[in-house]
C-alpha positions in Angstrom: 91.0 118.9 108.0 94.2 120.6 106.8 93.8 123.1 103.6 96.2 122.1 100.8 99.0 123.9 101.0 101.2 125.7 97.9 103.3 122.4 97.3 100.1 120.3 97.4 100.9 118.6 100.7 97.2 117.0 101.3 96.9 116.1 105.1 94.7 116.6 108.2 95.5 117.6 111.3 95.2 114.2 112.6 91.8 113.8 110.3 88.1 115.4 110.6 87.8 116.8 114.2 84.9 115.5 116.6 84.7 112.4 117.9 81.6 110.3 117.8 80.8 106.9 119.3 79.9 104.0 117.4 76.0 103.7 117.7 75.5 100.7 119.4 72.6 99.4 117.5 74.7 99.7 114.3 75.1 96.4 112.1 78.2 95.0 110.6 78.0 93.9 107.5 78.8 90.5 106.7 78.2 89.1 103.1 79.5 86.2 101.9 114.0 111.1 96.2 115.8 109.5 99.5 118.5 107.4 100.0 118.1 103.7 99.1 120.1 102.1 102.0 118.5 99.8 104.5 119.4 98.6 107.8 120.7 95.3 108.4 118.4 94.8 111.1 115.6 95.7 108.7 116.9 93.3 106.3 116.9 90.1 109.0 113.4 91.0 110.7 111.7 91.2 106.9 113.0 87.4 106.6 110.7 86.7 109.9 107.3 88.3 109.3 104.5 86.9 111.1 102.2 84.9 109.2 98.8 86.2 108.4 96.2 84.6 110.5 93.6 84.0 108.1 93.4 83.4 104.6 90.1 85.0 104.4 91.8 88.4 106.1 94.1 88.6 102.9 91.5 87.2 100.1 88.4 88.8 101.2 89.2 92.3 102.6 87.5 94.4 99.8 84.1 94.6 99.4 83.0 93.3 95.7 80.6 95.3 93.9 77.7 92.7 94.6 78.6 93.1 98.2 78.8 97.0 98.2 75.2 97.0 96.3 73.7 95.2 99.2 74.5 97.7 102.3 72.0 99.2 104.0 71.5 102.0 106.5 73.3 101.3 109.7 75.6 98.7 108.1 79.4 98.9 109.4 82.3 98.9 107.0 85.9 100.0 107.0 86.1 102.7 104.5 89.6 104.7 103.2 89.0 108.4 103.1 90.6 110.6 100.8 94.0 111.1 102.7 94.7 107.4 102.5 93.4 106.3 106.2 90.8 103.7 106.9 88.5 104.4 109.1 85.3 102.7 110.9 82.4 103.8 108.9 78.5 103.5 109.0 76.3 103.5 106.4 73.7 106.4 107.1 71.6 106.9 103.8 71.4 104.5 100.7 70.7 105.6 96.6 71.6 102.2 94.9 69.3 103.6 92.0 72.2 106.2 91.4 75.1 103.9 92.5 76.0 105.6 95.7 76.0 105.4 99.6 76.5 108.1 102.1 79.8 107.6 104.8 79.8 108.8 108.3 83.2 108.1 109.8 82.6 107.1 113.0 85.2 108.5 115.0 84.9 112.1 113.0 82.1 114.6 112.6 79.5 114.7 110.7 81.1 117.3 108.6 83.0 114.8 106.7 80.1 112.9 106.1 80.4 111.6 102.0 77.9 110.8 99.4 80.3 108.0 97.6 79.9 106.7 93.7 80.8 103.4 94.1 80.3 102.4 90.3 83.0 103.1 87.9 82.4 105.3 85.0 84.3 103.0 82.8 82.4 100.1 84.1 80.4 98.2 81.7 79.1 95.8 83.7 79.2 94.4 87.2 82.8 93.4 87.4 83.7 91.3 90.7 86.9 92.4 92.0 88.5 91.3 95.4 92.2 93.0 95.3 93.6 92.4 98.6 94.9 95.4 100.7 96.9 93.4 103.4 99.5 91.2 102.3 97.7 90.2 98.9 97.6 86.4 98.5 95.2 84.9 96.3 94.2 81.0 96.4 95.0 79.3 92.8 92.2 77.3 93.7 89.5 79.7 93.5 87.8 80.6 89.9 86.4 83.6 91.1 89.7 84.9 92.5 91.5 84.0 89.3 88.6 86.0 87.4 88.9 88.8 89.4 92.8 89.2 89.2 92.1 89.1 85.3 89.3 91.8 85.5 92.1 93.7 87.9 94.6 93.2 85.4 92.5 94.8 82.4 91.7 97.6 84.4 95.2 98.4 85.2 96.1 98.4 81.4 92.9 100.8 80.8 94.1 102.8 83.4 97.7 103.1 81.8 96.3 103.7 78.0 94.2 106.2 79.5 97.0 107.9 81.1 99.2 108.0 78.1 96.3 109.9 76.1 94.9 112.1 78.7 95.7 114.2 81.5 92.5 112.5 83.2 92.2 109.6 85.5 89.3 107.4 85.4 89.3 105.0 87.9 88.5 101.5 87.1 86.1 99.2 89.3 88.9 97.6 91.3 90.2 101.2 92.1 86.7 102.2 93.2 86.3 98.7 95.6 89.8 99.7 96.9 88.3 102.2 99.5 85.9 99.8 101.1 86.8 96.7 103.3 85.0 94.4 105.8 84.3 96.2 108.9 87.6 95.7 111.5 89.3 94.1 108.7 91.8 97.0 108.6 91.1 99.2 111.6 91.3 96.4 114.0 94.8 95.4 112.6 97.8 96.2 114.1 101.1 95.8 112.1 102.2 92.1 111.5 105.1 92.7 109.0 108.5 93.2 111.5 110.2 95.1 109.7 107.9 97.8 108.9 106.7 97.6 112.6 110.0 97.9 113.6 110.7 101.1 111.5 107.4 102.5 112.3 107.8 102.1 116.3 111.6 103.5 115.9 110.0 106.5 114.2 107.8 106.8 117.3 110.9 106.5 119.5 112.7 108.9 117.9 110.0 111.6 117.5 109.6 111.4 121.4 113.2 112.0 122.0 113.3 114.9 119.4 110.7 116.6 121.1 112.2 116.6 124.4 115.6 117.5 123.3 114.4 120.0 120.7 116.6 118.3 118.0 115.7 117.4 114.5 114.0 113.5 114.0 115.9 111.1 112.1 114.9 110.1 108.7 113.2 106.8 108.5 112.7 105.7 105.2 110.7 103.1 103.0 109.2 102.6 99.4 105.5 103.0 98.4 103.5 102.5 95.2 100.6 104.9 95.9 97.1 103.9 94.9 95.1 105.3 91.8 92.6 107.1 94.0 95.8 109.2 95.0 96.8 110.2 91.6 93.1 110.7 90.7 93.0 113.4 93.5 96.4 115.0 92.9 95.8 114.8 89.1 95.5 118.7 88.8 98.7 119.4 90.3 100.9 116.4 88.9 102.6 116.6 85.2 103.8 113.5 83.5 102.1 111.1 86.1 102.4 108.3 84.0 106.4 108.3 85.1 105.1 107.8 88.7 101.7 105.8 88.6 102.4 101.6 89.2 106.2 102.7 90.3 108.0 102.2 93.9 109.0 105.7 95.1 111.3 106.5 97.7 109.5 108.0 100.7 110.0 108.5 104.6 107.5 108.3 107.6 106.7 111.6 109.0 103.6 110.6 111.4 102.8 107.2 113.1 99.7 107.0 115.7 98.6 104.0 117.4 95.2 105.6 118.7 91.7 103.7 117.3 90.9 106.1 114.9 94.4 105.7 113.0 94.5 102.1 113.1 98.0 101.7 112.9 98.5 103.7 109.9 101.7 105.3 108.9 101.9 108.6 107.0 104.3 109.0 104.3 106.0 111.6 102.8 107.0 111.4 99.1 108.4 113.7 96.3 106.6 113.8 92.8 108.5 116.3 90.6 109.8 118.1 93.7 106.6 118.8 94.9 106.1 117.0 98.8 102.8 115.2 99.2 101.7 113.1 102.3 99.6 110.3 102.1 98.3 107.6 105.1 99.1 103.5 104.2 98.7 100.7 106.5 101.9 99.2 106.6 100.8 95.2 105.9 99.7 96.7 102.4 102.3 94.9 100.6 100.9 96.6 97.1 101.2 99.6 98.6 104.4 99.9 101.2 107.8 98.0 101.6 111.1 98.2 103.1 113.8 100.3 101.2 115.3 97.9 98.1 119.1 98.1 97.5 
């Protein structure tokens, strides 16, 4: 795992280093500053995005707090690391009395195993959250979804108020749940949004050509709205965070890998207060990335 540099770029050399095969006996948890011009080809492709195959994929991606509390040793999940990358992961230990579980990233070494405290310090009750990660579309016919949305909005307001009054960020329960999803719901998913798929593939093609011809790579731009986990991770480095939180920021693609352990994520580079940061996002996440807007 790469260390943070002087300008606070938080990256891995890929991610944790050693590969591990999935345990065949493991159980899957099954609970109930850049240019702002965008290309015309990208615009055209954005109008013919492929539909999501199943509503469950969009509305039941994140686990709820209740579902997290049901996890046990051997269960499989998709878990997002501190750098934004969703990985297949196994639950290797549980301490629900202390509201924590131990995560092992299946394709990476045990050095990166992590005890995750899943209960938000701002939670007074077991808030039900169901925020979608991929192309979030809610069903208005589901009362629980409506309650979840209201809870998310309340938590977002709390975060904004907290950031106005202090440099310390407290993650809401929704923000906490945003790190854990149903096994395979993200890690087994290719890019469905045609415009961003085109951008990622174009970046990859340009990278190969640049390396072979010893040329600089063409800039491939988009916009990102970074999750609260990113701001929490970098809260000691970024001043005036409230000017950037929940805002769309111009960014560029700096890496795209299709190997299973990277699950079609793209790494973006973004400037905040003239410092450069990098983070992984999945192109199908409408909440976090989109093509450049005019």
